[in-house]
PAROKOL-570369 format. One record per residue (C-alpha): x, y, z; residue in three letters. Coordinates in steps of 0.001 Angstrom, whole numbers, padded with zeros to 6 digits, always signed. Example, Ala and Ser with C-alpha at 12.3 -4.5 7.8 and 13.67 -1.06 7.14 Angstrom:
// residues 2
+012300-004500+007800ALA+013670-001060+007140SER
END
This chain:
// residues 345
-000175+000025+000025MET+001290+003690-000446LEU+003289+005020+002420ARG+001406+007897+003780ARG+004332+009247+005303ASN+006139+009360+001915PHE+003859+011603-000109PHE+002872+014540+002357LYS+001453+017139+000523ALA+004086+019879+000135ILE+004906+023078-001244ALA+007620+023678-003875ALA+007690+027411-003785ALA+010816+028206-006436GLY+012621+026196-008616THR+013034+022641-006870PHE+011624+020324-004595ALA+012205+016376-003404ALA+010373+013652-001906LEU+013239+010744-000983GLY+013829+007929+001253ARG+017124+006603+000562GLY+016835+003886+003276ALA+014084+002668+001308LEU+015374+002257-001917ALA+014519-001218-003846ALA+016933-004703-002868PRO+019180-006420-005227GLU+017373-007698-007732GLY+014504-005379-008739TRP+014478-002961-011486ARG+014767+000495-011506ARG+013532+003089-013848PHE+013692+006840-014030GLU+010585+008435-015528ILE+010409+012086-016271THR+007613+014078-017658TYR+007961+017581-018982ARG+005059+019745-019633LEU+004766+023397-020786ASN+001056+025100-020863LEU+002334+028411-022529GLN+000105+028901-025245GLU-002500+028400-022615GLN-004946+031432-020952LYS-004458+031463-017186ALA-004797+031080-014886PRO-003873+027089-015698ALA-003816+024328-013896ARG-002200+021429-014165VAL-002319+017766-012406TRP+000113+014759-013248VAL-000571+011257-012142PRO+002552+009925-010777VAL+003660+006305-009423PRO+002674+004919-005719GLN+004092+001879-003692ASP+002032-001420-004482ALA+002088-004283-001983LEU+005363-006250-002844ASP+006658-005490-006138TYR+006719-001518-006747GLN+008453+001244-004550ARG+008769+004923-005426VAL+012617+005526-004440ILE+011858+009629-005077ASP+010477+012407-006553LEU+011019+015608-007484SER+009957+018511-009758TRP+011095+021778-010664ARG+008889+024580-011003SER+008421+028328-011675PRO+005706+028530-009498VAL+004374+026345-006435PRO+003568+022712-006788ALA+001828+020099-004181PHE+001525+016448-004258VAL-002113+015624-003718LEU-003597+013185-002021TRP-006905+011691-003656GLU-008156+009939-000825ARG-010928+007785-002383ALA-008441+005995-004777SER-005087+007206-002636ARG-003621+008127-005701ALA-000559+010277-005930PRO-000967+013732-008139ILE+001889+016061-008365VAL-000174+019846-009047SER+001020+023206-010331ALA-000915+026602-010966THR+000234+029199-012922TRP-002150+032694-012274MET+000117+034939-014643GLU+000081+034682-018249SER+003266+036074-018222THR+005043+033611-015982SER+006668+030995-017707PRO+004304+027797-018004ARG+006219+024894-017559ASP+006961+021974-015012ILE+009602+018799-015343GLU+008804+015646-012774ILE+011483+012846-012218THR+010322+009856-010517ALA+012001+007388-009786ARG+011087+003349-009091VAL+011735+000059-008727ALA+009676-003187-009588THR+010237-006621-009881ARG+007870-009116-011642ASP+004801-010531-010626ARG+003714-014173-010093ALA+000898-015360-007882GLY-000957-013917-005900PHE-000382-011049-003333CYS-001767-011329+000066PRO-002822-007609+001279ASP-006763-006636+001688ILE-008831-005362+004851SER-012458-005319+004901THR-012458-001751+004397GLU-010555-002528+000655GLU-012421-005570-000101ARG-016092-003392-000039ALA-014594-000173-001971GLU-013705-002769-004943TYR-016691-004503-004930LEU-018489-001103-005441ARG-019756+000109-008800PRO-018715+003153-010801THR-020474+005332-013075ALA-018359+004006-016030SER-018403+001017-014194SER-022090-000467-012754PRO-022763-003609-011756THR-026289-004066-012047ASP-028565-004773-015079ARG-026548-005908-018578ILE-023083-006042-016209VAL-024980-008204-013659LEU-026695-010802-016066ALA-023292-010834-018303LYS-021429-011816-015598ALA-024162-014439-014245ARG-024263-015973-018127GLU-020480-016263-018176ILE-019937-017129-014308VAL-022900-020030-014647GLY-022534-022735-012169ALA-019467-022215-010741ARG-018653-021167-007266THR-015082-021058-006815ASP-013344-017509-006532PRO-010295-018737-008780ILE-012826-020395-011802GLU-014889-017503-011787LYS-012117-014830-012266ALA-010822-017196-015002ARG-013858-018262-017118ALA-014370-014192-016965ILE-010886-013567-018644TYR-011257-016007-020349ASP-014699-014649-021901TRP-012419-010994-022686ILE-010136-012617-024227VAL-012449-014636-026739ASP-014907-011897-027597ASN-012979-008641-027190THR-010767-007180-030206PHE-008492-004005-029773ARG-009213-001518-032155ARG-005977+000532-033277ALA-008036+003359-033786GLU-009494+004068-030560THR-008185+007610-029015ARG-005725+006926-026367GLY-006682+004209-023666CYS-010267+004462-024380GLY-013390+005585-022121LEU-013578+002142-020167GLY-017561+002503-020208ASN-018517-000671-019914ILE-022524-000898-019964ALA-022120+000947-023340PHE-020031-001944-024774MET-022471-005064-023544LEU-025620-003140-024762GLU-024271-002133-027935THR-022097-005656-028630GLY-019695-003032-029590ASP-016484-004941-027962MET-013741-003217-029002GLY-011052-000625-027855GLY-008023-000609-025701LYS-007092-001401-022337CYS-009332+000635-020337ALA-012134-000495-022745ASP-010704-004161-022155ILE-009131-004643-018883ASN-012122-002263-017426SER-014981-004899-018409LEU-013024-007635-016739PHE-012754-005325-013199VAL-016718-004805-014187GLY-017701-008099-014854LEU-015497-009529-011771ALA-017653-007122-009810ARG-020420-008062-010087ALA-019583-011535-009688ALA-018731-010940-006026GLY-015156-010680-006723LEU-013036-007628-005542PRO-011426-006281-008350ALA-009810-003455-009724ARG-007799-001587-012643ASP-004539+000119-012474PHE-003359+002308-014389PHE+000231+003152-015703GLY+002157+003430-018284ILE+005115+000983-019739ARG+008765+001855-018678ALA+010757-000984-020788ALA+010888-003284-023638GLU+009026-006614-022849SER+011188-009879-022640HIS+007684-011477-023529VAL+006384-010289-026735SER+007873-007170-028690LYS+004826-005104-028339SER+003894-004977-024325LEU+006907-002675-024294GLY+008009+000732-024383LYS+011336+002711-023609SER+013002+006181-023888GLY+010343+008482-024994ASP+007462+006782-023272ILE+004889+009700-023748THR+001690+007486-025790LYS+002888+004015-023890ALA+000027+004290-021174GLN-001655+001092-019969HIS-003900-000139-017696CYS-003441-003367-016137ARG-006117-005439-013846ALA-006192-007626-010755GLU-009220-009741-008644VAL-009068-010579-005211PHE-009291-014564-004494ILE-010529-014938-000535GLU-007685-016060+001370SER-005042-015842-000854LYS-004627-012448-002093GLY-004697-010124-005472TRP-004053-012117-008424LEU-002439-009820-011568PRO-004315-010519-014986VAL-004564-008828-018506ASP-006852-009735-020986PRO-006330-006559-023156ALA-002299-007335-023720ASP-003349-010595-024918VAL-005282-008480-027458ARG-002825-006153-028350LYS-000580-008861-029069VAL-003007-010796-031174VAL-003772-007304-033763LEU-000211-005691-033633GLU+001700-008941-034156GLU-001070-010518-036726GLU-001008-013475-034789VAL-004529-015554-035006PRO-006193-015839-031066VAL-005752-019242-031512ASP-001925-019608-032301SER+000074-021223-029581GLU+001812-017847-028760LYS-001334-016387-028325VAL-002609-019731-025769HIS+000873-019298-024170ALA+000458-015574-023242LEU-003380-016014-022265ARG-001917-018644-020087GLU+000917-016042-018767ARG-001417-012741-018184LEU-003793-014943-016217PHE-001566-014502-013071GLY+001780-012549-014407ASN+002828-009333-015275TRP+006175-008467-016097GLU+007249-004974-014363MET+008564-002948-017584ASN+005613-001122-016444TRP+004811+001499-013671VAL+001088+002199-011753GLY-000315+004748-010939PHE-003483+005101-009170ASN-006550+002802-009196TYR-008711+006011-009483ALA-012431+005493-011221ARG-014525+008445-011430ASP-013783+010748-009912PHE-013271+014463-009027THR-009606+015603-008295LEU-008700+018162-005926PRO-009739+021463-006446ALA-011207+020429-010175GLN-013602+022379-011637LYS-014588+020293-014595GLU-014641+017342-013016GLY-015492+014448-012564PRO-012943+012683-014566ILE-013072+008321-015489GLY-009797+008054-015005PHE-006060+009455-014238LEU-003154+007985-016712MET-002482+011272-018653TYR-002043+014360-017261PRO-004993+016556-017095TYR-005460+020318-017011ALA-007610+023232-017079GLU-007638+026745-017728THR-010751+029136-018591PRO-011568+027598-021761ASP-011932+024348-019892GLY-010301+021316-020105ILE-007078+021062-022086VAL-007513+017802-024553ASP-004427+015600-023154SER-004454+013845-026510LEU-003960+016918-028159ASP-000192+017525-029201PRO-000984+020887-030486ALA-003131+021987-027367ARG-001277+020269-024676PHE+002620+020397-024928THR+004214+017254-022927TYR+006609+014529-022997SER+007353+011095-020651VAL+010585+009382-020874SER+011953+006762-019141ALA+015474+005025-018960LYS+016372+002265-016363GLU+018905+003112-014419VAL+021826+001048-012104ALA
END
């Protein structure tokens, strides 16, 4: 879980601020990544405010080593209480001031295999609750019951939902960003195409409807993959956002899954879904994550602190508001930013 004593809200009055915990740096055998965001809102009206998702600690496989930023105005780490999402936010009040910020996070990860036992009764209830874009009634509940059938074992129920999604969804290349994650719309229209925020959110919603705590984990790819060429990205990772999914199995813990990446390989590597390669990947991604990826937050359908235009479906891209409203984070002509990653020794 996120260490609250590490992510305290602090002001960076001037040019530089840093949070760190050298003694808590990751042990040997973990991979270490340095992820840098560079944002510029110079072309936007003032006042302009930005919220940037940054990594958090996660169970026993991800640790934030330090977080720093350079900004001409005060910047803060904000805490979104319901989702435990750490967010760096800055506001430019004057139109004449430079409107840019650079944020650097150093994170350590290790590959996940099998269960991570860590959940409280409060968390179990939290990750069974429906959200606006991920309801658990009506068509979602009906579909979950149809998929699960007479199964009562939690792992069998989770596997049935996972297999149904792999077999019945597809990755659509032209979907903007990572999709919207509106799962009721997908089921009602029969349009089962999309990207990770659509496909993996569908797993989460169906799992919750079947009585299994589940959650999306929104993040970004940070290195090339040793598993499959289309499942990694290094260097310029500005467009490498990816969300994953987890399901909680009673008396065992959190199980990582990623049906969306199965469909990504089918599309981008042009291999049949019934091929040997996809069969092996399907088995691997039910219970394993290669941690060439860094997770930000579990937040769904929430309002950012001091946000005027909320709520938002999820926070995986930088988000900004000006007097003209929301700045489209998928429009590089209006919102200039980059994200880069490198693996460090």
